[in-house]
C-alpha positions as CSV (number, residue, x, y, z in Angstrom):
1,X,161.4,58.2,140.5
2,X,163.5,61.0,142.0
3,X,161.5,61.5,145.1
4,X,163.1,60.8,148.4
5,X,162.4,57.2,149.5
6,X,161.2,58.3,152.9
7,X,158.6,60.6,151.3
8,X,157.4,57.9,148.9
9,X,157.0,55.3,151.7
10,X,155.4,57.9,154.0
11,X,152.8,58.9,151.4
12,X,152.0,55.2,150.7
13,X,151.7,54.4,154.4
14,X,149.3,57.3,154.8
15,X,147.3,56.4,151.7
16,X,146.8,52.8,152.9
17,X,145.9,53.9,156.4
18,X,143.4,56.4,155.2
19,X,141.9,54.0,152.7
20,X,141.3,51.6,155.6
21,X,139.5,54.5,157.4
22,X,141.9,54.4,160.4
23,X,143.4,57.2,162.4
24,X,147.1,56.9,163.2
25,X,146.3,55.9,166.8
26,X,143.8,53.2,165.6
27,X,146.3,51.8,163.2
28,X,149.1,51.8,165.8
29,X,146.8,50.0,168.2
30,X,145.7,47.3,165.7
31,X,149.3,46.7,164.4
32,X,150.6,46.5,168.0
33,X,147.9,44.0,168.9
34,X,148.1,41.9,165.8
35,X,151.9,41.8,165.4
36,X,153.0,42.4,169.0
37,X,154.7,45.6,168.2
38,X,155.2,48.9,170.1
39,X,154.3,51.6,167.6
40,X,153.3,55.0,168.8
41,X,151.2,57.6,167.0
42,X,154.4,59.8,167.0
43,X,156.4,57.2,165.2
44,X,153.6,56.8,162.6
45,X,153.5,60.6,162.2
46,X,157.3,60.7,161.5
47,X,157.0,57.9,159.0
48,X,154.1,59.3,157.1
49,X,155.7,62.8,156.9
50,X,158.9,61.3,155.6
51,X,161.0,62.5,158.6
52,X,161.9,58.9,159.4
53,X,161.9,55.5,157.7
54,X,160.1,52.6,159.5
55,X,162.0,49.4,160.3
56,X,161.6,46.3,158.2
57,X,159.6,44.7,160.9
58,X,157.0,47.5,160.8
59,X,157.0,47.5,157.0
60,X,156.4,43.8,156.9
61,X,153.6,44.0,159.5
62,X,152.1,46.9,157.5
63,X,152.2,45.0,154.3
64,X,150.6,41.9,155.8
65,X,147.9,43.9,157.6
66,X,146.9,45.8,154.5
67,X,147.6,42.9,152.2
68,X,149.8,45.0,150.0
69,X,153.0,44.2,148.2
70,X,155.9,45.6,150.0
71,X,157.5,46.7,146.7
72,X,154.6,49.2,146.3
73,X,154.8,50.5,149.9
74,X,158.5,51.2,149.7
75,X,158.4,52.7,146.2
76,X,160.1,50.1,144.1
77,X,157.0,49.9,141.9
78,X,154.0,52.1,141.2
79,X,151.9,49.0,140.5
80,X,149.6,48.1,143.4
81,X,149.4,44.4,144.1
82,X,148.0,42.3,146.9
83,X,150.6,40.1,148.6
84,X,149.5,37.0,146.7
85,X,149.2,38.6,143.3
86,X,152.0,38.0,140.7
87,X,153.4,40.6,138.4
88,X,152.9,40.0,134.7
89,X,156.0,40.2,132.5
90,X,154.4,43.3,130.9
91,X,154.2,45.1,134.3
92,X,157.8,44.1,135.2
93,X,158.9,45.3,131.7
94,X,157.2,48.7,132.1
95,X,158.6,49.2,135.6
96,X,162.1,48.2,134.6
97,X,162.1,50.0,131.2
98,X,162.5,46.7,129.4
99,X,161.8,47.0,125.7
100,X,159.8,44.5,123.6
101,X,162.9,42.8,122.3
102,X,164.3,42.3,125.8
103,X,161.0,41.1,127.0
104,X,160.8,38.5,124.3
105,X,164.3,37.3,125.1
106,X,163.5,37.1,128.8
107,X,160.4,35.0,128.1
108,X,162.4,32.5,126.0
109,X,165.1,32.4,128.6
110,X,162.7,31.6,131.4
111,X,161.2,28.7,129.4
112,X,164.6,27.0,129.2
113,X,165.8,24.2,131.5
114,X,168.3,25.4,134.2
115,X,171.3,23.7,132.5
116,X,170.7,25.6,129.3
117,X,170.2,28.8,131.2
118,X,173.7,28.4,132.8
119,X,175.3,27.8,129.3
120,X,173.6,30.9,127.9
121,X,174.7,33.0,130.9
122,X,178.3,31.8,130.4
123,X,178.2,32.7,126.7
124,X,176.8,36.2,127.5
125,X,179.4,36.8,130.1
126,X,182.2,35.7,127.7
127,X,180.8,37.9,124.9
128,X,180.4,40.9,127.3
129,X,184.0,40.5,128.4
130,X,185.3,40.5,124.8
131,X,183.3,43.6,124.0
132,X,184.5,45.5,127.1
133,X,188.1,44.5,126.4
134,X,187.9,45.7,122.8
135,X,186.4,49.0,123.9
136,X,189.1,49.5,126.5
137,X,191.8,48.8,123.8
138,X,190.1,51.3,121.4
139,X,190.1,54.0,124.1
140,X,193.7,53.4,124.9
141,X,194.7,53.7,121.2
142,X,192.7,57.0,120.8
């Protein structure tokens, strides 16, 4: 996703507002009343046009009011989820470009007790360090 984060967030704020059938002023009024905020129509206009980024407080209120996952609103994912919905491993894999092999390993890892996870993490870190050290030595020799 190469699009400017302000533009992505702004488009999604506008999309959610319009799907709720609200004008900017109506939405500002309801958010102000519900969450004790001081949002103006002008602020919303700047956010929706991508000219400014809303604060975390506003984004949190917006997500709660529209019952929408904040990750979608701010452009970290293109998967629309309600706040209480969980992402499936397949959805996470697609969003993070995890291939099937990596996805299978992740599933197995998650099923392990915490103590075993810590041992595996230590082994991976040690192996990674060895590989990086060997690569650095190879580059220095070349």
